[in-house]
C-alpha positions, 0 to 999 in steps of 0.5 A, spaced: 496 492 480 499 488 475 497 481 475 499 474 472 497 473 465 494 466 465 488 468 470 482 472 468 482 479 471 476 478 474 479 474 479 483 479 482 478 485 482 475 486 489 469 490 492 471 496 496 467 494 502 470 487 502 477 491 504 474 497 508 481 499 511 484 500 504 484 508 502 485 511 495 487 518 493 485 522 487 481 516 484 487 511 484 493 515 484 495 513 491 493 509 496 494 508 504 491 504 509 486 506 515 489 504 522 485 507 527 478 511 527 482 518 524 488 515 521 491 513 515 498 510 514 501 512 507 507 513 503 510 520 505 511 522 497 504 520 496 502 525 502 506 530 500 501 531 494 494 531 498 492 538 500 488 539 507 480 538 505 482 533 500 476 527 500 479 521 500 476 514 499 476 509 505 472 503 503 466 505 500 466 512 504 469 519 503 473 522 508 476 529 509 483 530 510 485 535 516 492 534 517 498 530 514 504 528 519 511 526 515 516 521 518 521 526 521 527 522 517 524 525 510 527 524 504 524 530 500 518 526 498 522 522 493 520 515 494 526 510 496 529 516 500 529 517 507 523 514 511 517 514 506 512 514 511 506 519 513 500 519 517 493 522 514 488 525 519 481 525 517 476 530 521 470 525 522 472 518 525 472 512 520 468 506 522 472 499 523 475 494 522 482 497 521 489 494 519 493 492 525 500 494 525 505 489 524 510 489 530 515 483 527 519 483 521 517 479 515 521 473 513 523 471 506 518 467 502 512 469 506 506 470 502 503 477 503 497 480 500 497 487 496 491 491 494 491 498 490 487 501 484 493 503 480 495 502 473 494 495 471 496 490 466 499 483 466 506 480 467 507 478 459 504 485 456 506 489 461 502 495 463 496 496 459 491 501 462 492 507 467 490 507 474 483 507 474 481 507 482 478 499 481 481 495 487 485 489 485 488 484 490 494 480 489 499 476 492 507 476 492 512 473 496 517 477 500 524 476 496 528 480 502 529 486 506 534 491 505 535 498 508 528 498 511 525 496 504 521 490 503 522 487 496 517 483 492 519 480 486 513 479 480 514 471 479 512 468 473 508 461 473 510 456 475 513 460 481 508 465 482 503 465 487 495 463 485 494 471 485 501 473 483 501 480 482 505 487 483 504 494 484 504 499 479 504 507 478 498 509 482 499 504 488 504 507 492 502 508 499 498 501 498 499 496 504 502 489 504 498 485 508 498 479 512 492 475 515 492 474 522 487 470 526 482 477 528 483 480 521 489 483 517 495 487 519 500 492 515 507 490 514 509 495 509 507 500 505 509 501 497 514 506 496 516 505 489 517 500 483 523 498 479 524 494 472 527 495 466 521 493 462 515 496 466 510 491 469 513 485 466 515 479 470 521 480 474 519 487 476 521 489 483 516 492 488 519 496 494 515 497 500 517 501 506 517 497 512 513 499 518 515 495 524 522 499 526 517 506 526 511 503 531 513 508 536 513 514 531 506 512 529 503 511 536 506 517 538 503 521 533 496 518 533 496 519 540 499 526 541 495 529 535 488 525 536 483 530 534 
């Protein structure tokens, strides 16, 4: 996660047990979100690299991957092509809590929370460190939704949110969340980033929205429940 330059880095750092439904693959080179006892939602291009038997970190515990299900509208596992969603199944159930599925569209200018363990840096200097698996929590406001992708733009102060940030390499598949009365719900998962000057203010992060695909998620998780 890239962060705003004028706040201490430790204000963005979070413990895994504070976000028990956030998953990471390959020590920070990919992420996801647990939505049910045996199911992690992630990006299809991340899931394409995950072998059966791989042990993923969910919260502060490791779980073995037993199956991967890609959305039927596939894009050759290229981010931003097709529907960049996949479901990863674990052999043993994960403990709650889980992120709920957002069933309503996200309006413009809504502040969302994004979490991941990918590369980091700040809006002035850009990327300074590769993915290290350390979880960082940031916020950002939605710019628009186009072609099924929710766009978050890395805003500079004074227009930035308090914990303004943006996704980087290694954050793909990570959730964009909003807080609800009884926990958190996932609105979208990170697909790709675009910037002419990687990691600096103005960078845009594109998240695959999930609300048009709720039926597919429910169908897979119920049909193929271990």
